[in-house]
PDBQT receptor file of N, H, CA, C and O in Angstrom, charges set to zero:
ATOM      1  N   UNK A   1     277.123 144.340   3.078  1.00  0.00    +0.000 N 
ATOM      2  CA  UNK A   1     277.275 144.638   4.483  1.00  0.00    +0.000 C 
ATOM      3  C   UNK A   1     278.351 145.716   4.637  1.00  0.00    +0.000 C 
ATOM      4  O   UNK A   1     279.327 145.744   3.887  1.00  0.00    +0.000 OA
ATOM      5  N   UNK A   2     278.162 146.582   5.598  1.00  0.00    +0.000 N 
ATOM      6  H   UNK A   2     277.369 146.559   6.207  1.00  0.00    +0.000 HD
ATOM      7  CA  UNK A   2     279.094 147.682   5.792  1.00  0.00    +0.000 C 
ATOM      8  C   UNK A   2     280.281 147.265   6.640  1.00  0.00    +0.000 C 
ATOM      9  O   UNK A   2     280.242 146.255   7.342  1.00  0.00    +0.000 OA
ATOM     10  N   UNK A   3     281.316 148.047   6.561  1.00  0.00    +0.000 N 
ATOM     11  H   UNK A   3     281.348 148.867   5.990  1.00  0.00    +0.000 HD
ATOM     12  CA  UNK A   3     282.515 147.774   7.350  1.00  0.00    +0.000 C 
ATOM     13  C   UNK A   3     282.186 147.814   8.837  1.00  0.00    +0.000 C 
ATOM     14  O   UNK A   3     282.653 146.966   9.597  1.00  0.00    +0.000 OA
ATOM     15  N   UNK A   4     281.383 148.795   9.258  1.00  0.00    +0.000 N 
ATOM     16  H   UNK A   4     281.004 149.484   8.640  1.00  0.00    +0.000 HD
ATOM     17  CA  UNK A   4     281.047 148.906  10.679  1.00  0.00    +0.000 C 
ATOM     18  C   UNK A   4     280.191 147.728  11.133  1.00  0.00    +0.000 C 
ATOM     19  O   UNK A   4     280.344 147.249  12.256  1.00  0.00    +0.000 OA
ATOM     20  N   UNK A   5     279.302 147.262  10.282  1.00  0.00    +0.000 N 
ATOM     21  H   UNK A   5     279.177 147.650   9.369  1.00  0.00    +0.000 HD
ATOM     22  CA  UNK A   5     278.467 146.104  10.632  1.00  0.00    +0.000 C 
ATOM     23  C   UNK A   5     279.331 144.855  10.762  1.00  0.00    +0.000 C 
ATOM     24  O   UNK A   5     279.143 144.062  11.684  1.00  0.00    +0.000 OA
ATOM     25  N   UNK A   6     280.272 144.679   9.846  1.00  0.00    +0.000 N 
ATOM     26  H   UNK A   6     280.425 145.324   9.096  1.00  0.00    +0.000 HD
ATOM     27  CA  UNK A   6     281.196 143.542   9.924  1.00  0.00    +0.000 C 
ATOM     28  C   UNK A   6     281.986 143.576  11.223  1.00  0.00    +0.000 C 
ATOM     29  O   UNK A   6     282.138 142.557  11.897  1.00  0.00    +0.000 OA
ATOM     30  N   UNK A   7     282.487 144.758  11.568  1.00  0.00    +0.000 N 
ATOM     31  H   UNK A   7     282.364 145.585  11.020  1.00  0.00    +0.000 HD
ATOM     32  CA  UNK A   7     283.277 144.884  12.797  1.00  0.00    +0.000 C 
ATOM     33  C   UNK A   7     282.417 144.631  14.031  1.00  0.00    +0.000 C 
ATOM     34  O   UNK A   7     282.867 143.995  14.984  1.00  0.00    +0.000 OA
ATOM     35  N   UNK A   8     281.187 145.125  14.013  1.00  0.00    +0.000 N 
ATOM     36  H   UNK A   8     280.822 145.642  13.239  1.00  0.00    +0.000 HD
ATOM     37  CA  UNK A   8     280.275 144.897  15.134  1.00  0.00    +0.000 C 
ATOM     38  C   UNK A   8     280.032 143.407  15.318  1.00  0.00    +0.000 C 
ATOM     39  O   UNK A   8     280.047 142.907  16.443  1.00  0.00    +0.000 OA
ATOM     40  N   UNK A   9     279.809 142.700  14.222  1.00  0.00    +0.000 N 
ATOM     41  H   UNK A   9     279.796 143.106  13.308  1.00  0.00    +0.000 HD
ATOM     42  CA  UNK A   9     279.589 141.246  14.290  1.00  0.00    +0.000 C 
ATOM     43  C   UNK A   9     280.818 140.521  14.829  1.00  0.00    +0.000 C 
ATOM     44  O   UNK A   9     280.692 139.601  15.637  1.00  0.00    +0.000 OA
ATOM     45  N   UNK A  10     281.990 140.924  14.391  1.00  0.00    +0.000 N 
ATOM     46  H   UNK A  10     282.092 141.671  13.734  1.00  0.00    +0.000 HD
ATOM     47  CA  UNK A  10     283.222 140.293  14.874  1.00  0.00    +0.000 C 
ATOM     48  C   UNK A  10     283.392 140.514  16.374  1.00  0.00    +0.000 C 
ATOM     49  O   UNK A  10     283.765 139.597  17.105  1.00  0.00    +0.000 OA
ATOM     50  N   UNK A  11     283.120 141.724  16.821  1.00  0.00    +0.000 N 
ATOM     51  H   UNK A  11     282.817 142.469  16.226  1.00  0.00    +0.000 HD
ATOM     52  CA  UNK A  11     283.238 142.023  18.249  1.00  0.00    +0.000 C 
ATOM     53  C   UNK A  11     282.234 141.223  19.066  1.00  0.00    +0.000 C 
ATOM     54  O   UNK A  11     282.564 140.716  20.138  1.00  0.00    +0.000 OA
ATOM     55  N   UNK A  12     281.004 141.108  18.559  1.00  0.00    +0.000 N 
ATOM     56  H   UNK A  12     280.736 141.519  17.688  1.00  0.00    +0.000 HD
ATOM     57  CA  UNK A  12     279.973 140.353  19.281  1.00  0.00    +0.000 C 
ATOM     58  C   UNK A  12     280.346 138.878  19.393  1.00  0.00    +0.000 C 
ATOM     59  O   UNK A  12     280.063 138.244  20.410  1.00  0.00    +0.000 OA
ATOM     60  N   UNK A  13     280.979 138.326  18.356  1.00  0.00    +0.000 N 
ATOM     61  H   UNK A  13     281.208 138.841  17.530  1.00  0.00    +0.000 HD
ATOM     62  CA  UNK A  13     281.425 136.927  18.420  1.00  0.00    +0.000 C 
ATOM     63  C   UNK A  13     282.495 136.734  19.494  1.00  0.00    +0.000 C 
ATOM     64  O   UNK A  13     282.669 135.632  20.014  1.00  0.00    +0.000 OA
ATOM     65  N   UNK A  14     283.200 137.800  19.817  1.00  0.00    +0.000 N 
ATOM     66  H   UNK A  14     283.059 138.695  19.395  1.00  0.00    +0.000 HD
ATOM     67  CA  UNK A  14     284.238 137.737  20.860  1.00  0.00    +0.000 C 
ATOM     68  C   UNK A  14     283.699 138.145  22.233  1.00  0.00    +0.000 C 
ATOM     69  O   UNK A  14     284.449 138.236  23.204  1.00  0.00    +0.000 OA
ATOM     70  N   UNK A  15     282.393 138.387  22.297  1.00  0.00    +0.000 N 
ATOM     71  H   UNK A  15     281.784 138.313  21.507  1.00  0.00    +0.000 HD
ATOM     72  CA  UNK A  15     281.776 138.712  23.576  1.00  0.00    +0.000 C 
ATOM     73  C   UNK A  15     281.734 140.190  23.912  1.00  0.00    +0.000 C 
ATOM     74  O   UNK A  15     281.390 140.555  25.037  1.00  0.00    +0.000 OA
ATOM     75  N   UNK A  16     282.076 141.047  22.965  1.00  0.00    +0.000 N 
ATOM     76  H   UNK A  16     282.356 140.750  22.052  1.00  0.00    +0.000 HD
ATOM     77  CA  UNK A  16     282.040 142.491  23.191  1.00  0.00    +0.000 C 
ATOM     78  C   UNK A  16     280.758 143.030  22.568  1.00  0.00    +0.000 C 
ATOM     79  O   UNK A  16     280.556 142.938  21.358  1.00  0.00    +0.000 OA
ATOM     80  N   UNK A  17     279.899 143.592  23.408  1.00  0.00    +0.000 N 
ATOM     81  H   UNK A  17     280.064 143.667  24.392  1.00  0.00    +0.000 HD
ATOM     82  CA  UNK A  17     278.639 144.141  22.917  1.00  0.00    +0.000 C 
ATOM     83  C   UNK A  17     278.828 145.636  22.676  1.00  0.00    +0.000 C 
ATOM     84  O   UNK A  17     279.108 146.400  23.600  1.00  0.00    +0.000 OA
ATOM     85  N   UNK A  18     278.671 146.027  21.439  1.00  0.00    +0.000 N 
ATOM     86  H   UNK A  18     278.444 145.407  20.689  1.00  0.00    +0.000 HD
ATOM     87  CA  UNK A  18     278.842 147.424  21.053  1.00  0.00    +0.000 C 
ATOM     88  C   UNK A  18     277.899 147.706  19.888  1.00  0.00    +0.000 C 
ATOM     89  O   UNK A  18     277.652 146.835  19.053  1.00  0.00    +0.000 OA
ATOM     90  N   UNK A  19     277.374 148.927  19.839  1.00  0.00    +0.000 N 
ATOM     91  H   UNK A  19     277.574 149.635  20.517  1.00  0.00    +0.000 HD
ATOM     92  CA  UNK A  19     276.444 149.257  18.756  1.00  0.00    +0.000 C 
ATOM     93  C   UNK A  19     277.208 149.570  17.467  1.00  0.00    +0.000 C 
ATOM     94  O   UNK A  19     278.378 149.953  17.489  1.00  0.00    +0.000 OA
ATOM     95  N   UNK A  20     276.518 149.396  16.367  1.00  0.00    +0.000 N 
ATOM     96  H   UNK A  20     275.568 149.084  16.350  1.00  0.00    +0.000 HD
ATOM     97  CA  UNK A  20     277.123 149.699  15.070  1.00  0.00    +0.000 C 
ATOM     98  C   UNK A  20     277.454 151.188  14.979  1.00  0.00    +0.000 C 
ATOM     99  O   UNK A  20     278.459 151.573  14.382  1.00  0.00    +0.000 OA
ATOM    100  N   UNK A  21     276.601 152.017  15.575  1.00  0.00    +0.000 N 
ATOM    101  H   UNK A  21     275.785 151.704  16.060  1.00  0.00    +0.000 HD
ATOM    102  CA  UNK A  21     276.830 153.470  15.554  1.00  0.00    +0.000 C 
ATOM    103  C   UNK A  21     278.124 153.833  16.292  1.00  0.00    +0.000 C 
ATOM    104  O   UNK A  21     278.870 154.708  15.851  1.00  0.00    +0.000 OA
ATOM    105  N   UNK A  22     278.383 153.161  17.409  1.00  0.00    +0.000 N 
ATOM    106  H   UNK A  22     277.778 152.451  17.768  1.00  0.00    +0.000 HD
ATOM    107  CA  UNK A  22     279.620 153.407  18.158  1.00  0.00    +0.000 C 
ATOM    108  C   UNK A  22     280.831 153.042  17.307  1.00  0.00    +0.000 C 
ATOM    109  O   UNK A  22     281.821 153.773  17.279  1.00  0.00    +0.000 OA
ATOM    110  N   UNK A  23     280.749 151.925  16.624  1.00  0.00    +0.000 N 
ATOM    111  H   UNK A  23     279.945 151.331  16.647  1.00  0.00    +0.000 HD
ATOM    112  CA  UNK A  23     281.844 151.515  15.742  1.00  0.00    +0.000 C 
ATOM    113  C   UNK A  23     282.037 152.565  14.648  1.00  0.00    +0.000 C 
ATOM    114  O   UNK A  23     283.171 152.913  14.317  1.00  0.00    +0.000 OA
ATOM    115  N   UNK A  24     280.943 153.070  14.090  1.00  0.00    +0.000 N 
ATOM    116  H   UNK A  24     280.023 152.787  14.359  1.00  0.00    +0.000 HD
ATOM    117  CA  UNK A  24     281.026 154.116  13.058  1.00  0.00    +0.000 C 
ATOM    118  C   UNK A  24     281.741 155.353  13.594  1.00  0.00    +0.000 C 
ATOM    119  O   UNK A  24     282.615 155.910  12.930  1.00  0.00    +0.000 OA
ATOM    120  N   UNK A  25     281.364 155.776  14.799  1.00  0.00    +0.000 N 
ATOM    121  H   UNK A  25     280.654 155.323  15.338  1.00  0.00    +0.000 HD
ATOM    122  CA  UNK A  25     281.989 156.959  15.391  1.00  0.00    +0.000 C 
ATOM    123  C   UNK A  25     283.482 156.743  15.611  1.00  0.00    +0.000 C 
ATOM    124  O   UNK A  25     284.292 157.622  15.319  1.00  0.00    +0.000 OA
ATOM    125  N   UNK A  26     283.838 155.584  16.121  1.00  0.00    +0.000 N 
ATOM    126  H   UNK A  26     283.180 154.870  16.359  1.00  0.00    +0.000 HD
ATOM    127  CA  UNK A  26     285.259 155.295  16.383  1.00  0.00    +0.000 C 
ATOM    128  C   UNK A  26     286.056 155.222  15.079  1.00  0.00    +0.000 C 
ATOM    129  O   UNK A  26     287.193 155.689  15.021  1.00  0.00    +0.000 OA
ATOM    130  N   UNK A  27     285.473 154.648  14.048  1.00  0.00    +0.000 N 
ATOM    131  H   UNK A  27     284.549 154.268  14.094  1.00  0.00    +0.000 HD
ATOM    132  CA  UNK A  27     286.147 154.612  12.747  1.00  0.00    +0.000 C 
ATOM    133  C   UNK A  27     286.348 156.028  12.216  1.00  0.00    +0.000 C 
ATOM    134  O   UNK A  27     287.402 156.355  11.670  1.00  0.00    +0.000 OA
ATOM    135  N   UNK A  28     285.328 156.861  12.384  1.00  0.00    +0.000 N 
ATOM    136  H   UNK A  28     284.472 156.597  12.828  1.00  0.00    +0.000 HD
ATOM    137  CA  UNK A  28     285.410 158.250  11.940  1.00  0.00    +0.000 C 
ATOM    138  C   UNK A  28     286.504 158.992  12.705  1.00  0.00    +0.000 C 
ATOM    139  O   UNK A  28     287.283 159.738  12.112  1.00  0.00    +0.000 OA
ATOM    140  N   UNK A  29     286.561 158.789  14.017  1.00  0.00    +0.000 N 
ATOM    141  H   UNK A  29     285.927 158.184  14.499  1.00  0.00    +0.000 HD
ATOM    142  CA  UNK A  29     287.593 159.431  14.834  1.00  0.00    +0.000 C 
ATOM    143  C   UNK A  29     288.992 158.970  14.428  1.00  0.00    +0.000 C 
ATOM    144  O   UNK A  29     289.957 159.726  14.536  1.00  0.00    +0.000 OA
ATOM    145  N   UNK A  30     289.094 157.735  13.964  1.00  0.00    +0.000 N 
ATOM    146  H   UNK A  30     288.309 157.121  13.876  1.00  0.00    +0.000 HD
ATOM    147  CA  UNK A  30     290.390 157.184  13.560  1.00  0.00    +0.000 C 
ATOM    148  C   UNK A  30     290.783 157.616  12.147  1.00  0.00    +0.000 C 
ATOM    149  O   UNK A  30     291.863 157.273  11.665  1.00  0.00    +0.000 OA
ATOM    150  N   UNK A  31     289.904 158.367  11.489  1.00  0.00    +0.000 N 
ATOM    151  H   UNK A  31     289.027 158.645  11.880  1.00  0.00    +0.000 HD
ATOM    152  CA  UNK A  31     290.228 158.869  10.159  1.00  0.00    +0.000 C 
ATOM    153  C   UNK A  31     289.663 158.061   9.016  1.00  0.00    +0.000 C 
ATOM    154  O   UNK A  31     289.909 158.387   7.855  1.00  0.00    +0.000 OA
ATOM    155  N   UNK A  32     288.911 157.014   9.310  1.00  0.00    +0.000 N 
ATOM    156  H   UNK A  32     288.711 156.749  10.253  1.00  0.00    +0.000 HD
ATOM    157  CA  UNK A  32     288.285 156.234   8.239  1.00  0.00    +0.000 C 
ATOM    158  C   UNK A  32     287.171 157.080   7.630  1.00  0.00    +0.000 C 
ATOM    159  O   UNK A  32     286.421 157.734   8.355  1.00  0.00    +0.000 OA
ATOM    160  N   UNK A  33     287.064 157.071   6.345  1.00  0.00    +0.000 N 
ATOM    161  H   UNK A  33     287.674 156.540   5.756  1.00  0.00    +0.000 HD
ATOM    162  CA  UNK A  33     286.041 157.865   5.655  1.00  0.00    +0.000 C 
ATOM    163  C   UNK A  33     285.086 156.955   4.911  1.00  0.00    +0.000 C 
ATOM    164  O   UNK A  33     285.487 155.971   4.290  1.00  0.00    +0.000 OA
ATOM    165  N   UNK A  34     283.827 157.303   4.989  1.00  0.00    +0.000 N 
ATOM    166  H   UNK A  34     283.502 158.102   5.493  1.00  0.00    +0.000 HD
ATOM    167  CA  UNK A  34     282.792 156.547   4.300  1.00  0.00    +0.000 C 
ATOM    168  C   UNK A  34     282.530 157.195   2.953  1.00  0.00    +0.000 C 
ATOM    169  O   UNK A  34     282.435 158.418   2.855  1.00  0.00    +0.000 OA
ATOM    170  N   UNK A  35     282.415 156.393   1.934  1.00  0.00    +0.000 N 
ATOM    171  H   UNK A  35     282.492 155.399   2.013  1.00  0.00    +0.000 HD
ATOM    172  CA  UNK A  35     281.990 156.902   0.637  1.00  0.00    +0.000 C 
ATOM    173  C   UNK A  35     281.058 155.879   0.008  1.00  0.00    +0.000 C 
ATOM    174  O   UNK A  35     281.286 154.671   0.082  1.00  0.00    +0.000 OA
ATOM    175  N   UNK A  36     280.023 156.384  -0.600  1.00  0.00    +0.000 N 
ATOM    176  H   UNK A  36     279.838 157.365  -0.660  1.00  0.00    +0.000 HD
ATOM    177  CA  UNK A  36     279.063 155.497  -1.247  1.00  0.00    +0.000 C 
ATOM    178  C   UNK A  36     279.638 154.980  -2.551  1.00  0.00    +0.000 C 
ATOM    179  O   UNK A  36     280.397 155.680  -3.221  1.00  0.00    +0.000 OA
ATOM    180  N   UNK A  37     279.285 153.775  -2.909  1.00  0.00    +0.000 N 
ATOM    181  H   UNK A  37     278.668 153.206  -2.365  1.00  0.00    +0.000 HD
ATOM    182  CA  UNK A  37     279.722 153.261  -4.211  1.00  0.00    +0.000 C 
ATOM    183  C   UNK A  37     279.127 154.111  -5.331  1.00  0.00    +0.000 C 
ATOM    184  O   UNK A  37     278.019 154.636  -5.211  1.00  0.00    +0.000 OA
ATOM    185  N   UNK A  38     279.865 154.233  -6.393  1.00  0.00    +0.000 N 
ATOM    186  H   UNK A  38     280.765 153.807  -6.490  1.00  0.00    +0.000 HD
ATOM    187  CA  UNK A  38     279.349 155.011  -7.513  1.00  0.00    +0.000 C 
ATOM    188  C   UNK A  38     278.087 154.366  -8.059  1.00  0.00    +0.000 C 
ATOM    189  O   UNK A  38     278.010 153.147  -8.216  1.00  0.00    +0.000 OA
ATOM    190  N   UNK A  39     277.101 155.203  -8.344  1.00  0.00    +0.000 N 
ATOM    191  H   UNK A  39     277.163 156.193  -8.216  1.00  0.00    +0.000 HD
ATOM    192  CA  UNK A  39     275.841 154.680  -8.851  1.00  0.00    +0.000 C 
ATOM    193  C   UNK A  39     275.780 154.701 -10.374  1.00  0.00    +0.000 C 
ATOM    194  O   UNK A  39     274.830 154.193 -10.969  1.00  0.00    +0.000 OA
ATOM    195  N   UNK A  40     276.787 155.285 -10.996  1.00  0.00    +0.000 N 
ATOM    196  H   UNK A  40     277.559 155.698 -10.512  1.00  0.00    +0.000 HD
ATOM    197  CA  UNK A  40     276.811 155.302 -12.456  1.00  0.00    +0.000 C 
ATOM    198  C   UNK A  40     278.233 155.080 -12.940  1.00  0.00    +0.000 C 
ATOM    199  O   UNK A  40     279.194 155.287 -12.200  1.00  0.00    +0.000 OA
ATOM    200  N   UNK A  41     278.351 154.671 -14.146  1.00  0.00    +0.000 N 
ATOM    201  H   UNK A  41     277.571 154.502 -14.748  1.00  0.00    +0.000 HD
ATOM    202  CA  UNK A  41     279.663 154.388 -14.720  1.00  0.00    +0.000 C 
ATOM    203  C   UNK A  41     280.392 155.685 -15.048  1.00  0.00    +0.000 C 
ATOM    204  O   UNK A  41     279.767 156.711 -15.317  1.00  0.00    +0.000 OA
ATOM    205  N   UNK A  42     281.697 155.630 -15.023  1.00  0.00    +0.000 N 
ATOM    206  H   UNK A  42     282.206 154.797 -14.805  1.00  0.00    +0.000 HD
ATOM    207  CA  UNK A  42     282.502 156.762 -15.451  1.00  0.00    +0.000 C 
ATOM    208  C   UNK A  42     282.391 156.912 -16.962  1.00  0.00    +0.000 C 
ATOM    209  O   UNK A  42     281.868 156.036 -17.652  1.00  0.00    +0.000 OA
ATOM    210  N   UNK A  43     282.886 158.026 -17.457  1.00  0.00    +0.000 N 
ATOM    211  H   UNK A  43     283.310 158.737 -16.897  1.00  0.00    +0.000 HD
ATOM    212  CA  UNK A  43     282.867 158.227 -18.903  1.00  0.00    +0.000 C 
ATOM    213  C   UNK A  43     283.747 157.181 -19.583  1.00  0.00    +0.000 C 
ATOM    214  O   UNK A  43     284.850 156.875 -19.129  1.00  0.00    +0.000 OA
ATOM    215  N   UNK A  44     283.237 156.654 -20.660  1.00  0.00    +0.000 N 
ATOM    216  H   UNK A  44     282.341 156.902 -21.029  1.00  0.00    +0.000 HD
ATOM    217  CA  UNK A  44     284.028 155.704 -21.439  1.00  0.00    +0.000 C 
ATOM    218  C   UNK A  44     284.964 156.484 -22.359  1.00  0.00    +0.000 C 
ATOM    219  O   UNK A  44     284.815 157.695 -22.527  1.00  0.00    +0.000 OA
ATOM    220  N   UNK A  45     285.904 155.801 -22.937  1.00  0.00    +0.000 N 
ATOM    221  H   UNK A  45     286.025 154.818 -22.800  1.00  0.00    +0.000 HD
ATOM    222  CA  UNK A  45     286.814 156.440 -23.886  1.00  0.00    +0.000 C 
ATOM    223  C   UNK A  45     286.027 157.022 -25.060  1.00  0.00    +0.000 C 
ATOM    224  O   UNK A  45     286.379 158.084 -25.573  1.00  0.00    +0.000 OA
ATOM    225  N   UNK A  46     284.979 156.346 -25.483  1.00  0.00    +0.000 N 
ATOM    226  H   UNK A  46     284.692 155.483 -25.067  1.00  0.00    +0.000 HD
ATOM    227  CA  UNK A  46     284.123 156.841 -26.575  1.00  0.00    +0.000 C 
ATOM    228  C   UNK A  46     283.463 158.163 -26.174  1.00  0.00    +0.000 C 
ATOM    229  O   UNK A  46     283.418 159.099 -26.973  1.00  0.00    +0.000 OA
ATOM    230  N   UNK A  47     282.950 158.245 -24.939  1.00  0.00    +0.000 N 
ATOM    231  H   UNK A  47     282.986 157.485 -24.291  1.00  0.00    +0.000 HD
ATOM    232  CA  UNK A  47     282.328 159.484 -24.467  1.00  0.00    +0.000 C 
ATOM    233  C   UNK A  47     283.348 160.623 -24.449  1.00  0.00    +0.000 C 
ATOM    234  O   UNK A  47     283.040 161.745 -24.850  1.00  0.00    +0.000 OA
ATOM    235  N   UNK A  48     284.555 160.330 -23.985  1.00  0.00    +0.000 N 
ATOM    236  H   UNK A  48     284.805 159.419 -23.659  1.00  0.00    +0.000 HD
ATOM    237  CA  UNK A  48     285.607 161.351 -23.934  1.00  0.00    +0.000 C 
ATOM    238  C   UNK A  48     285.945 161.863 -25.327  1.00  0.00    +0.000 C 
ATOM    239  O   UNK A  48     286.112 163.065 -25.533  1.00  0.00    +0.000 OA
ATOM    240  N   UNK A  49     286.043 160.955 -26.268  1.00  0.00    +0.000 N 
ATOM    241  H   UNK A  49     285.907 159.978 -26.100  1.00  0.00    +0.000 HD
ATOM    242  CA  UNK A  49     286.344 161.358 -27.647  1.00  0.00    +0.000 C 
ATOM    243  C   UNK A  49     285.228 162.239 -28.196  1.00  0.00    +0.000 C 
ATOM    244  O   UNK A  49     285.495 163.243 -28.856  1.00  0.00    +0.000 OA
ATOM    245  N   UNK A  50     283.985 161.868 -27.928  1.00  0.00    +0.000 N 
ATOM    246  H   UNK A  50     283.768 161.052 -27.391  1.00  0.00    +0.000 HD
ATOM    247  CA  UNK A  50     282.859 162.677 -28.396  1.00  0.00    +0.000 C 
ATOM    248  C   UNK A  50     282.866 164.064 -27.766  1.00  0.00    +0.000 C 
ATOM    249  O   UNK A  50     282.593 165.051 -28.448  1.00  0.00    +0.000 OA
ATOM    250  N   UNK A  51     283.172 164.152 -26.480  1.00  0.00    +0.000 N 
ATOM    251  H   UNK A  51     283.394 163.350 -25.926  1.00  0.00    +0.000 HD
ATOM    252  CA  UNK A  51     283.236 165.454 -25.809  1.00  0.00    +0.000 C 
ATOM    253  C   UNK A  51     284.340 166.319 -26.410  1.00  0.00    +0.000 C 
ATOM    254  O   UNK A  51     284.135 167.506 -26.663  1.00  0.00    +0.000 OA
ATOM    255  N   UNK A  52     285.496 165.729 -26.635  1.00  0.00    +0.000 N 
ATOM    256  H   UNK A  52     285.662 164.764 -26.429  1.00  0.00    +0.000 HD
ATOM    257  CA  UNK A  52     286.615 166.467 -27.213  1.00  0.00    +0.000 C 
ATOM    258  C   UNK A  52     286.263 166.946 -28.617  1.00  0.00    +0.000 C 
ATOM    259  O   UNK A  52     286.525 168.097 -28.966  1.00  0.00    +0.000 OA
ATOM    260  N   UNK A  53     285.677 166.075 -29.413  1.00  0.00    +0.000 N 
ATOM    261  H   UNK A  53     285.464 165.140 -29.130  1.00  0.00    +0.000 HD
ATOM    262  CA  UNK A  53     285.280 166.433 -30.780  1.00  0.00    +0.000 C 
ATOM    263  C   UNK A  53     284.287 167.598 -30.748  1.00  0.00    +0.000 C 
ATOM    264  O   UNK A  53     284.411 168.537 -31.535  1.00  0.00    +0.000 OA
ATOM    265  N   UNK A  54     283.312 167.545 -29.850  1.00  0.00    +0.000 N 
ATOM    266  H   UNK A  54     283.211 166.783 -29.210  1.00  0.00    +0.000 HD
ATOM    267  CA  UNK A  54     282.305 168.610 -29.739  1.00  0.00    +0.000 C 
ATOM    268  C   UNK A  54     282.981 169.918 -29.329  1.00  0.00    +0.000 C 
ATOM    269  O   UNK A  54     282.701 170.967 -29.908  1.00  0.00    +0.000 OA
ATOM    270  N   UNK A  55     283.870 169.859 -28.332  1.00  0.00    +0.000 N 
ATOM    271  H   UNK A  55     284.097 169.006 -27.862  1.00  0.00    +0.000 HD
ATOM    272  CA  UNK A  55     284.545 171.060 -27.849  1.00  0.00    +0.000 C 
ATOM    273  C   UNK A  55     285.412 171.684 -28.938  1.00  0.00    +0.000 C 
ATOM    274  O   UNK A  55     285.427 172.904 -29.101  1.00  0.00    +0.000 OA
ATOM    275  N   UNK A  56     286.130 170.851 -29.681  1.00  0.00    +0.000 N 
ATOM    276  H   UNK A  56     286.117 169.859 -29.549  1.00  0.00    +0.000 HD
ATOM    277  CA  UNK A  56     286.974 171.373 -30.756  1.00  0.00    +0.000 C 
ATOM    278  C   UNK A  56     286.119 172.001 -31.848  1.00  0.00    +0.000 C 
ATOM    279  O   UNK A  56     286.500 173.018 -32.428  1.00  0.00    +0.000 OA
ATOM    280  N   UNK A  57     284.982 171.411 -32.128  1.00  0.00    +0.000 N 
ATOM    281  H   UNK A  57     284.672 170.585 -31.656  1.00  0.00    +0.000 HD
ATOM    282  CA  UNK A  57     284.080 171.928 -33.162  1.00  0.00    +0.000 C 
ATOM    283  C   UNK A  57     283.476 173.263 -32.744  1.00  0.00    +0.000 C 
ATOM    284  O   UNK A  57     283.220 174.116 -33.593  1.00  0.00    +0.000 OA
ATOM    285  N   UNK A  58     283.247 173.455 -31.450  1.00  0.00    +0.000 N 
ATOM    286  H   UNK A  58     283.455 172.762 -30.760  1.00  0.00    +0.000 HD
ATOM    287  CA  UNK A  58     282.568 174.653 -30.958  1.00  0.00    +0.000 C 
ATOM    288  C   UNK A  58     283.490 175.658 -30.271  1.00  0.00    +0.000 C 
ATOM    289  O   UNK A  58     283.001 176.602 -29.650  1.00  0.00    +0.000 OA
ATOM    290  N   UNK A  59     284.805 175.483 -30.363  1.00  0.00    +0.000 N 
ATOM    291  H   UNK A  59     285.202 174.716 -30.868  1.00  0.00    +0.000 HD
ATOM    292  CA  UNK A  59     285.713 176.371 -29.633  1.00  0.00    +0.000 C 
ATOM    293  C   UNK A  59     285.659 177.818 -30.128  1.00  0.00    +0.000 C 
ATOM    294  O   UNK A  59     285.998 178.730 -29.374  1.00  0.00    +0.000 OA
ATOM    295  N   UNK A  60     285.247 178.048 -31.362  1.00  0.00    +0.000 N 
ATOM    296  H   UNK A  60     284.971 177.307 -31.975  1.00  0.00    +0.000 HD
ATOM    297  CA  UNK A  60     285.159 179.411 -31.893  1.00  0.00    +0.000 C 
ATOM    298  C   UNK A  60     283.773 180.021 -31.696  1.00  0.00    +0.000 C 
ATOM    299  O   UNK A  60     283.539 181.162 -32.094  1.00  0.00    +0.000 OA
ATOM    300  N   UNK A  61     282.868 179.284 -31.096  1.00  0.00    +0.000 N 
ATOM    301  H   UNK A  61     283.058 178.357 -30.773  1.00  0.00    +0.000 HD
ATOM    302  CA  UNK A  61     281.504 179.767 -30.906  1.00  0.00    +0.000 C 
ATOM    303  C   UNK A  61     281.480 180.922 -29.916  1.00  0.00    +0.000 C 
ATOM    304  O   UNK A  61     282.124 180.866 -28.868  1.00  0.00    +0.000 OA
ATOM    305  N   UNK A  62     280.730 181.973 -30.257  1.00  0.00    +0.000 N 
ATOM    306  H   UNK A  62     280.207 182.018 -31.108  1.00  0.00    +0.000 HD
ATOM    307  CA  UNK A  62     280.539 183.099 -29.342  1.00  0.00    +0.000 C 
ATOM    308  C   UNK A  62     279.313 182.795 -28.492  1.00  0.00    +0.000 C 
ATOM    309  O   UNK A  62     278.181 182.929 -28.955  1.00  0.00    +0.000 OA
ATOM    310  N   UNK A  63     279.540 182.386 -27.251  1.00  0.00    +0.000 N 
ATOM    311  H   UNK A  63     280.460 182.277 -26.875  1.00  0.00    +0.000 HD
ATOM    312  CA  UNK A  63     278.450 181.958 -26.372  1.00  0.00    +0.000 C 
ATOM    313  C   UNK A  63     277.695 183.131 -25.758  1.00  0.00    +0.000 C 
ATOM    314  O   UNK A  63     276.716 182.922 -25.040  1.00  0.00    +0.000 OA
ATOM    315  N   UNK A  64     278.131 184.366 -26.025  1.00  0.00    +0.000 N 
ATOM    316  H   UNK A  64     278.926 184.536 -26.608  1.00  0.00    +0.000 HD
ATOM    317  CA  UNK A  64     277.464 185.545 -25.465  1.00  0.00    +0.000 C 
ATOM    318  C   UNK A  64     276.381 186.102 -26.371  1.00  0.00    +0.000 C 
ATOM    319  O   UNK A  64     275.800 187.141 -26.059  1.00  0.00    +0.000 OA
ATOM    320  N   UNK A  65     276.100 185.458 -27.456  1.00  0.00    +0.000 N 
ATOM    321  H   UNK A  65     276.572 184.613 -27.710  1.00  0.00    +0.000 HD
ATOM    322  CA  UNK A  65     275.070 185.949 -28.385  1.00  0.00    +0.000 C 
ATOM    323  C   UNK A  65     273.696 185.732 -27.826  1.00  0.00    +0.000 C 
ATOM    324  O   UNK A  65     272.706 186.083 -28.469  1.00  0.00    +0.000 OA
TER     325      UNK A  65
């Protein structure tokens, strides 16, 4: 459930009827920012080591050939 949906439900329980979109707009005006949850994992330490190893191995490569 989203933050705006939770807030809308709380307001409705207190007798305040307001749309979820209005809550979203007010949160946005107040500086709250929406971000989607990450859909993939960050690089693991193993991935970082592999990238570094590859870069060090290829640092002398002439990529303009």
